[in-house]
Structure formats: C-alpha cells, structure tokens
C-alpha positions as CSV (number, residue, x, y, z in Angstrom):
1,M,-163.3,-64.2,-166.6
2,S,-159.5,-63.9,-166.2
3,L,-158.1,-60.5,-165.5
4,L,-155.8,-61.2,-168.4
5,D,-158.6,-62.2,-170.8
6,V,-157.2,-65.7,-171.3
7,V,-155.9,-68.6,-169.1
8,P,-153.2,-70.5,-171.1
9,R,-153.6,-74.3,-171.5
10,G,-152.3,-76.1,-168.5
11,W,-152.7,-73.0,-166.3
12,A,-155.4,-72.4,-163.7
13,E,-157.3,-69.6,-162.1
14,S,-158.1,-69.1,-158.5
15,S,-159.0,-66.3,-156.1
16,L,-156.4,-64.6,-154.0
17,G,-158.1,-65.8,-150.8
18,D,-157.6,-69.4,-151.9
19,V,-153.9,-69.1,-152.4
20,A,-153.0,-66.7,-149.6
21,D,-154.0,-65.7,-146.1
22,I,-155.0,-62.0,-145.8
23,R,-154.9,-59.9,-142.6
24,S,-155.7,-56.2,-142.2
25,G,-153.4,-54.1,-140.0
26,P,-154.0,-53.4,-136.3
27,S,-156.3,-50.6,-135.0
28,G,-154.9,-47.2,-135.5
29,A,-155.1,-46.8,-131.7
30,A,-152.8,-49.8,-131.1
31,V,-149.7,-47.7,-131.3
32,K,-149.5,-44.4,-129.5
33,T,-146.9,-41.6,-129.9
34,D,-145.0,-42.5,-126.8
35,D,-144.8,-46.1,-128.0
36,R,-142.2,-45.1,-130.6
37,S,-138.5,-45.9,-130.1
38,A,-135.6,-45.0,-132.4
39,D,-134.0,-48.4,-131.8
40,G,-137.2,-50.5,-131.7
41,V,-139.0,-52.8,-134.1
42,G,-139.8,-51.5,-137.5
43,M,-143.4,-50.8,-138.4
44,I,-144.0,-50.6,-142.2
45,A,-146.4,-48.0,-143.4
46,P,-147.6,-47.0,-146.9
47,K,-145.0,-44.3,-147.1
48,D,-142.3,-47.0,-146.9
49,L,-143.5,-48.8,-150.1
50,H,-141.6,-47.8,-153.3
51,D,-141.7,-49.7,-156.6
52,G,-142.6,-53.0,-155.0
53,R,-140.0,-52.8,-152.2
54,V,-139.8,-51.7,-148.6
55,Q,-137.5,-48.7,-148.2
56,P,-136.3,-49.1,-144.6
57,D,-134.5,-45.8,-144.1
58,A,-137.4,-43.8,-142.7
59,V,-139.5,-46.7,-141.2
60,S,-141.0,-45.8,-137.9
61,R,-140.1,-48.0,-134.9
62,V,-141.9,-49.0,-131.8
63,R,-140.7,-50.4,-128.4
64,A,-140.1,-54.1,-128.1
65,D,-142.9,-54.6,-125.6
66,V,-145.4,-52.9,-127.9
67,A,-144.3,-55.0,-130.8
68,A,-144.7,-58.2,-128.7
69,A,-148.3,-57.3,-128.0
70,L,-148.9,-56.9,-131.7
71,A,-147.2,-60.2,-132.7
72,P,-150.1,-61.2,-135.0
73,Y,-149.3,-58.2,-137.2
74,T,-145.7,-59.1,-138.0
75,V,-144.3,-59.9,-141.4
76,V,-141.8,-62.6,-142.5
77,L,-139.8,-63.4,-145.7
78,D,-142.1,-63.8,-148.7
79,D,-145.1,-62.0,-147.2
80,I,-146.6,-59.2,-149.3
81,V,-148.0,-56.0,-147.9
82,V,-150.7,-54.1,-149.7
83,T,-152.2,-50.6,-149.0
84,R,-155.8,-50.7,-148.0
85,T,-156.6,-47.0,-147.6
86,G,-155.8,-44.0,-149.7
87,T,-154.0,-45.2,-152.9
88,V,-155.2,-48.7,-152.5
89,G,-153.3,-51.6,-154.0
90,R,-149.7,-50.4,-153.7
91,L,-147.6,-53.2,-152.5
92,A,-144.2,-54.5,-151.5
93,W,-142.7,-58.0,-151.3
94,I,-141.1,-58.6,-147.9
95,P,-137.3,-59.5,-147.8
96,S,-135.6,-61.3,-145.0
97,A,-134.2,-58.0,-143.7
98,C,-137.8,-57.1,-142.5
99,N,-138.5,-60.4,-140.7
100,G,-140.4,-59.7,-137.5
101,W,-141.3,-56.2,-138.4
102,L,-144.9,-54.9,-138.0
103,F,-147.3,-53.6,-140.6
104,S,-149.5,-50.6,-139.9
105,T,-153.2,-50.1,-139.8
106,S,-153.3,-48.8,-143.4
107,L,-151.8,-52.1,-144.8
108,M,-152.9,-55.6,-145.3
109,R,-150.6,-58.6,-145.1
110,V,-150.9,-61.2,-147.9
111,R,-149.2,-64.5,-146.9
112,P,-149.0,-66.9,-149.9
113,H,-149.3,-70.6,-149.2
114,R,-150.2,-72.1,-152.6
115,V,-148.3,-69.9,-155.0
116,V,-144.7,-68.6,-155.4
117,S,-144.5,-65.4,-153.4
118,R,-142.5,-63.3,-155.9
119,Y,-144.7,-64.4,-158.8
120,L,-147.8,-63.3,-156.8
121,A,-146.2,-59.9,-155.9
122,Y,-145.5,-59.3,-159.6
123,Y,-149.0,-60.4,-160.5
124,L,-150.6,-58.1,-158.0
125,A,-148.6,-55.2,-159.5
126,L,-150.0,-55.8,-163.0
127,P,-152.1,-52.9,-164.3
128,E,-155.1,-55.2,-164.6
129,A,-154.9,-56.3,-161.0
130,Q,-154.4,-52.7,-159.8
131,E,-157.4,-51.6,-161.8
132,W,-159.5,-54.4,-160.3
133,V,-158.6,-53.2,-156.8
134,R,-159.2,-49.5,-157.6
135,R,-162.7,-50.3,-159.0
136,R,-163.7,-52.1,-155.8
137,A,-162.3,-49.6,-153.4
138,R,-165.0,-48.0,-151.3
139,G,-165.3,-44.5,-149.9
140,T,-165.4,-41.0,-151.3
141,A,-162.8,-38.8,-149.7
142,V,-160.5,-41.8,-148.7
143,P,-160.9,-45.0,-150.7
144,S,-160.5,-48.2,-148.7
145,M,-160.3,-51.9,-149.4
146,S,-161.3,-54.8,-147.0
147,A,-159.5,-58.1,-146.7
148,A,-162.7,-59.9,-147.7
149,V,-163.0,-57.9,-151.0
150,L,-159.3,-58.3,-151.8
151,A,-159.6,-62.1,-151.3
152,G,-161.9,-62.2,-154.3
153,L,-159.2,-60.9,-156.8
154,P,-158.8,-63.5,-159.6
155,V,-155.3,-64.9,-159.8
156,V,-153.9,-66.7,-162.9
157,L,-151.7,-69.6,-161.8
158,P,-149.1,-71.2,-164.1
159,P,-147.6,-74.5,-163.1
160,L,-145.2,-74.1,-160.1
161,E,-142.0,-74.3,-162.3
162,D,-143.4,-71.6,-164.6
163,Q,-144.2,-69.3,-161.6
164,Q,-140.6,-69.7,-160.4
165,E,-139.2,-69.0,-163.9
166,I,-141.3,-65.9,-164.3
167,A,-140.4,-64.7,-160.8
168,R,-136.7,-65.2,-161.5
169,A,-136.8,-63.3,-164.8
170,L,-138.6,-60.3,-163.3
171,A,-136.4,-60.3,-160.2
172,L,-133.3,-59.9,-162.5
173,L,-134.9,-56.9,-164.1
174,D,-135.8,-55.5,-160.7
175,A,-132.1,-55.8,-159.8
176,Q,-131.2,-53.8,-162.9
177,V,-133.8,-51.2,-162.1
178,E,-132.3,-50.8,-158.6
179,A,-128.8,-50.6,-159.9
180,H,-129.7,-47.9,-162.3
181,A,-131.6,-46.0,-159.6
182,T,-128.5,-46.2,-157.3
183,L,-126.3,-44.9,-160.2
184,S,-128.8,-42.1,-160.8
185,R,-128.8,-41.1,-157.1
186,L,-125.0,-41.0,-157.1
187,A,-124.9,-39.0,-160.3
188,A,-127.3,-36.5,-158.8
189,Q,-125.2,-36.2,-155.7
190,T,-122.0,-35.7,-157.8
191,R,-123.8,-33.1,-159.9
192,N,-124.9,-31.1,-156.8
193,T,-121.4,-31.3,-155.3
194,L,-119.9,-30.1,-158.6
195,A,-122.4,-27.3,-159.0
196,G,-121.6,-26.0,-155.5
197,M,-117.9,-26.1,-156.1
198,M,-118.0,-24.5,-159.6
199,M,-120.3,-21.7,-158.4
200,R,-117.7,-20.9,-155.7
201,G,-115.1,-20.3,-158.5
202,E,-113.4,-23.7,-158.6
203,R,-112.7,-25.1,-162.1
204,P,-113.8,-28.6,-163.2
205,D,-110.3,-29.4,-164.4
206,R,-109.1,-29.0,-160.9
207,L,-111.6,-31.5,-159.5
208,A,-110.8,-35.2,-159.0
209,L,-114.2,-36.7,-159.5
210,R,-114.8,-40.4,-159.5
211,G,-117.7,-42.0,-161.2
C-alpha cells in the first residue's frame, strides 16, 4: 500500500533501495579528537541539518589525510543525508558547496540513481515518510535505523517530467522560506542593537536605521 494511500494513474511505486544507493556513516572511532582541523574537510553531522538544508557555519572539519582515508563516506551534489540515530529521519539535500565533504557515523547517505534527487528529498520529508521511519526505528533510549530497513521505504514515482516540475515548485518555496528566515534574522539583530542603544538613553529619532 502506498504511503500516500493512492498511486495516481501513470505513476509507479518502488522502494527506496531500488531507486537509490544507501550507505551508513563510518565507525564512530574513525575520527579522533586530534584528527580535527579548522581548515580541513567538512564532516556533516545531525546538528548541521536544518529544514532540509546543511548549515555549514558550525560544521566540524578533519585533516585532509583523514578525509582521504574516509573517501567512501563523502557526499556530492544531489546526495541526501538522513539521520540514523536519535531523531531518525531528519534529512538534508546536498548542494554543490558540500561536494567532497564527509558524513558522520550518525548519518546515512542516500544517492539517487533512478529518481530526481530534489523530488526524493521532498518526498522523504513528507509526514507520512517520516512516520514510516519513526515506526521502524529500533532501540529504547536511542532509536536507530539501519540502511537495510530504510531501503524498504515505499516511494511514489511520478513520470520524470512530473518529478522535475514538483521539485522546481517546492524549491521556489524553499527559496522564499530562506529569504524570510534571513529577513527575520536581520530584523532580530536590528532589534537587539536598537534595544541596547535606547536603553543607554539614545532616542530612536536620532538613529539612522536601514531595513
């Protein structure tokens, strides 16, 4: 049965493992504390995933030689990373800016090969897909998800041109969300600056504020 209750005429249904390669992250012992380097190769962790994107500002980095030894655990444009421990199922689509970065032990890499990557990322973020993952996560204190289990997730597949159209429409909305988030952050910064100045006795009519 489809996760979405119905498969429209002309569409198909498959499993995630049939339309993408899935790999779990490296062993937790693969990167040691002294392997870190401020100017090294980025290693994406669950903390870096926000609203379907990788937030690069606080990404940990490792030395180039360590990254080379972990080459099978790199990401490229159009990959998707998914959390496999803790809050399982959180995900991010990989942009070109993250090409060659590593993904951590708490993530899985989903590399699409028979489906439009952005479409698949939005599909995996659907509440129905997230609920499917949560129901199959194992463990008590710390839920976890294996690549083999995730591979069984049912995926609804429109024709390729429909996948592309859906992905484009949702990406436009994503861009609007990001623009509003940026505006909100700037407004908060301006508010905090203004509050500090006013509470030092400066009057707003003396301030030259730019929106």
